N, C-alpha and C positions, 0 to 999 in steps of 0.2 A: 260835537261829542267831546267831552272833557277828558276822557280816558280812552286811549286806543291801544289795545293789546296787540303786539306783533304776531303775525301768523307764523306757524312753524316753517322753517326753511327746508322743505322736503317735497320731492315730487312723487308722482304716483309709482314710477318704476322702482324707486328706492323703497317705498313703503311695501310694495308687493314682494320684493326680495327679502325684506326683513320678516314678513309674515311667513314666507316659505322656510326661512332658516329656523324659525321657532318650531316648525312642525318636524324638523329632523330629529331622529333619536340621538341621545347622548352617546359619546364614544364608549367603546367596550372597556378600554383600559386607560388609566391616567398615569401609570407608573412607567418609569424609564429605568432599564437595567443596563449596567455597564459591567462587562465581564472581564475587563482587562486589568490585571494586577501586576505591577512591576515589582519584583522581589528585591531589586537593587535599591529602591527608594524606601527608607524606613517610614513607618506610620507617623502621622503628624503628632499624635500623643507622645510617642517616644522622643521625637525631636523636641517637643516642648519640655518634657521632663528633664532631658539631658541639658537643655539650655538653662533651665532654672538651677539645677544642681551644680553646674560647672561655672556659672556666672559669678562675677564679683557682686558685692552688695549694691543695692540701689542707693545712689548718693545724690541728694538734692540739697540745694541751699534755699531756704524758705524765708522770704520777706513778704508778708501779706500786704496787699493793697486794701484801702478802705472799702472799696466795693466788694472785694472777695470776703473780707471780714464780716461785713453786714449780710452778705448772702448766706454765709455759714450760720450766722445767728438766726436769720429768718427761717432758714430751712430746718434747723434743729429745734426751733420754738414753735413750729407749725402745729404740733400736737397739743401744745398748751393753749387752751382757748382763752385763758385769762390775760395772756400777754397781748397787748395791742401793738400793732406794727409801728405806729408813730413813737410811742414811748420806748419801744425796743430800739428803734433807729437812733433816737436821741441818746439813749444810754449807751448804745454800741459805739456811736461816733465819739462820745466823750471818753469812753474807755479806750478806744483806739488811739485817740489823741494823747491821753495821759500815759498809756502803758505800751501798747503794741507799736506805735509809730516810732517811739524812741528806743525800742529794743533793737539790738543789732540782729542781723540775719543769723538764723540758726541752721547748722548743717545737720541733716538727718541721714543716717545710714540704716538701711533696712536689709536684713538678710534672713535666712531661714531660722536662725536661732534667736535673734534679738533685734530690738529697735533701739538705736542710740541717737540721742539728740544732744548736740554740742552748741551752746550759746554763750552769751556774755556772762551768765550766772554760773556756768559750769557744765558738766556732762551728766546726763541722766540716761540710764540704761534700763530697758524693760524686756522681759522675755515675752514670747508669744502667749504664754499662759496669763500674763497680766492684761492682755487686750480683751476688753469686755465685748466690744463690737466694732465693726468697721462699716460705716454707712456711706454709700455713694450719694452725693448731692449734685445739683447742676453745675457747681463750680469746682468740685473736687471730692476727695474722700475725707471723712472725719473719723479719726481713730479715737475711740473712747478707751482710755487706759485705766488702770487701777486708781490713779490719783489725779488725772488730768485728761484733757482732750487735745489732740494734735491734728490740725487741718493740713491736708496735703492738696494744694491746687493742681488741677489737671494741666495747667499751662507749664508746670515744671517737669512733668513726666513725658518722656518720649513714648512712642507707640510700643516699643519693646519693653520699656520699664513698666508701662501700664499692664501689659500682658503678664509679665513676671510677677507684679504685685497681686494681680487677680489670682494667680496660681498659689501664691503664698497665703492669701486669705482663705482659700478653699481648704487648705490642709489643716 
């Protein structure tokens, strides 16, 4: 015989037990209630709001790597069917080499009132009203502002900064 299918590894006792379990009625309730509430511990939402309002601005120094830059380009161009990945990769790599690679790192300060980017060409300040959208991508957030886009890689944000940034986005 050229094909031999393996037999299931199960014996009669196990099969009988499985058949009996299928006959059992489902449990009456599937919810668990906990009635202990410690009034000395504030609610998590109150802790998060206090942490965001009292905290210093999120400060990161951004220098994009080629892989991150291309990932942001691919993710933001996925909706555009006309863009081919190969041509986008070549154009992105060329643009990265000519412009992004030679640009110095930029410092970004994000707080509840504004977003401030300081780089070699100067300082730019935007209010949150100028932010058109913030999209999460596999490599980081892409903030689309009134006149530009600003990628923020996940590798630069700590867990606390990421949580604070998410709260700022939702407001």
